[in-house]
C-alpha positions in Angstrom: -11.7 -22.9 0.7 -10.8 -20.6 -2.1 -13.6 -18.0 -2.0 -12.7 -16.3 -5.3 -13.6 -19.5 -7.3 -17.2 -20.4 -8.1 -18.5 -24.0 -8.2 -17.1 -24.5 -11.7 -13.6 -23.4 -10.5 -13.8 -20.0 -12.3 -12.7 -16.8 -10.8 -15.5 -14.5 -9.6 -16.1 -11.6 -7.4 -17.0 -12.7 -3.9 -20.5 -11.8 -2.6 -20.0 -9.7 0.5 -23.6 -8.4 0.7 -24.5 -10.4 3.8 -21.4 -9.3 5.8 -21.7 -6.6 8.4 -20.2 -3.2 7.8 -17.4 -2.7 10.3 -14.3 -0.5 10.7 -11.4 -2.0 8.7 -7.8 -0.8 8.8 -4.6 -1.9 7.2 -1.0 -0.6 7.3 1.6 -1.6 4.6 5.1 -0.5 3.9 7.9 -0.8 1.4 11.4 0.6 0.7 12.8 2.4 -2.2 16.6 2.3 -2.3 18.7 4.8 -4.1 22.1 6.5 -4.2 22.9 8.8 -1.3 23.2 11.7 -3.7 19.7 11.0 -5.0 18.3 11.0 -1.4 19.9 14.4 -0.8 18.2 15.8 -3.9 14.9 14.2 -2.9 15.0 15.8 0.5 16.1 19.2 -0.7 13.4 19.4 -3.4 16.3 19.4 -6.0 15.0 16.8 -8.4 14.2 17.9 -12.0 10.5 16.9 -11.7 9.8 19.1 -8.6 8.5 18.2 -5.2 8.9 14.5 -5.2 7.8 13.8 -1.6 4.5 15.6 -2.0 3.9 13.8 -5.3 4.8 10.4 -3.8 2.3 10.9 -1.0 -0.5 12.1 -3.3 0.1 9.2 -5.7 -0.3 6.7 -2.9 -3.5 8.3 -1.7 -4.9 8.3 -5.2 -3.9 4.7 -5.8 -5.6 3.5 -2.6 -8.9 5.1 -3.8 -8.6 3.4 -7.2 -7.6 -0.1 -6.1 -10.8 -1.8 -7.3 -10.1 -0.4 -10.8 -6.6 -1.9 -10.9 -7.0 -5.3 -9.3 -9.5 -7.8 -10.8 -12.2 -8.9 -8.4 -11.3 -6.3 -5.8 -14.4 -4.6 -4.3 -14.8 -0.8 -4.4 -14.7 0.3 -0.8 -16.1 3.1 1.4 -12.6 4.5 2.3 -12.7 7.0 5.0 -9.0 7.9 5.4 -5.7 7.3 3.7 -2.4 8.4 5.1 0.8 7.9 3.2 4.3 8.8 4.5 7.7 8.8 2.8 10.5 8.9 5.3 14.3 8.6 5.0 15.4 5.6 7.1 19.0 5.7 5.9 21.3 7.6 3.6 20.0 5.4 0.7 16.6 4.2 1.8 13.1 5.8 1.7 10.4 4.0 3.6 6.9 4.4 2.3 4.1 3.6 4.7 0.3 3.7 4.0 -2.6 3.4 6.4 -6.1 2.9 5.1 -9.3 3.1 7.0 -12.7 2.1 5.7 -16.2 1.3 7.0 -17.2 -1.6 4.8 -17.9 -5.4 4.5 -14.4 -6.4 3.4 -10.8 -5.5 4.3 -8.5 -2.8 3.0 -5.3 -4.7 2.8 -5.1 -4.4 -1.0 -5.7 -0.7 -0.8 -2.8 -0.2 1.6 -0.5 -2.4 -0.5 -1.5 -0.6 -3.7 -0.9 2.8 -2.1 2.6 1.8 -1.1 3.4 0.2 -4.5 2.2 3.2 -6.5 3.9 5.6 -4.2 7.2 3.6 -4.6 6.8 3.6 -8.4 6.2 7.4 -8.3 9.4 7.8 -6.3 11.2 5.9 -9.0 9.6 8.0 -11.7 10.5 11.2 -9.9 14.2 10.2 -9.3 15.0 8.1 -12.4 16.5 11.1 -14.3 19.3 11.2 -11.8 19.6 7.6 -10.6 19.2 4.4 -12.6 19.9 2.2 -9.5 16.5 2.7 -7.8 15.0 -0.5 -6.4 11.6 -1.2 -4.8 11.6 -3.9 -2.2 9.9 -5.3 0.9 6.4 -4.3 0.1 4.3 -6.0 2.7 1.3 -5.8 5.0 2.3 -4.8 8.5 -1.0 -4.8 10.2 -4.8 -5.2 9.7 -7.8 -4.9 11.9 -11.4 -5.8 11.6 -13.3 -8.5 9.8 -14.1 -12.2 10.2 -10.5 -13.3 9.9 -9.5 -11.1 12.9 -6.5 -8.9 13.4 -3.0 -9.4 12.1 0.3 -7.8 13.1 3.5 -8.8 11.3 5.9 -10.5 13.7 3.0 -11.9 15.8 2.0 -14.6 13.3 3.9 -17.3 15.2 2.7 -16.1 18.6 -1.0 -16.6 17.5 -0.4 -20.2 16.5 0.4 -21.3 20.1 
């Protein structure tokens, strides 16, 4: 059943008022690829726009908090914690990870994915003056806990079907 459609088949905001408030968590990640020289500038705080890593983390946190303003039909949530990291995983790849925690009646997957996406876009914005090859890829949900649908951990999807 598609819960975001009403009886007339129109999109609407799902009523979650009867659902219990529980602890909800979600972790998402994505990769920004760039030239090796750009990665060195990023790590050494040598980019023209300043401290890119701090700006990337802050952008992700701010985005998670504003997800309901960006995505239609997304509920505003009682977010308790957002953690965003931007870590070099190779000479040319920056992995961005976001973890979001809320006490609410619906999940925080969209908030974690939004945090990663906006943080990745911010990385592109901070680096674009020195590198036009930047690419965002592999934005995805890694893990979620809480709620009626249960827990999810990427890589375990097939194991749970047995």
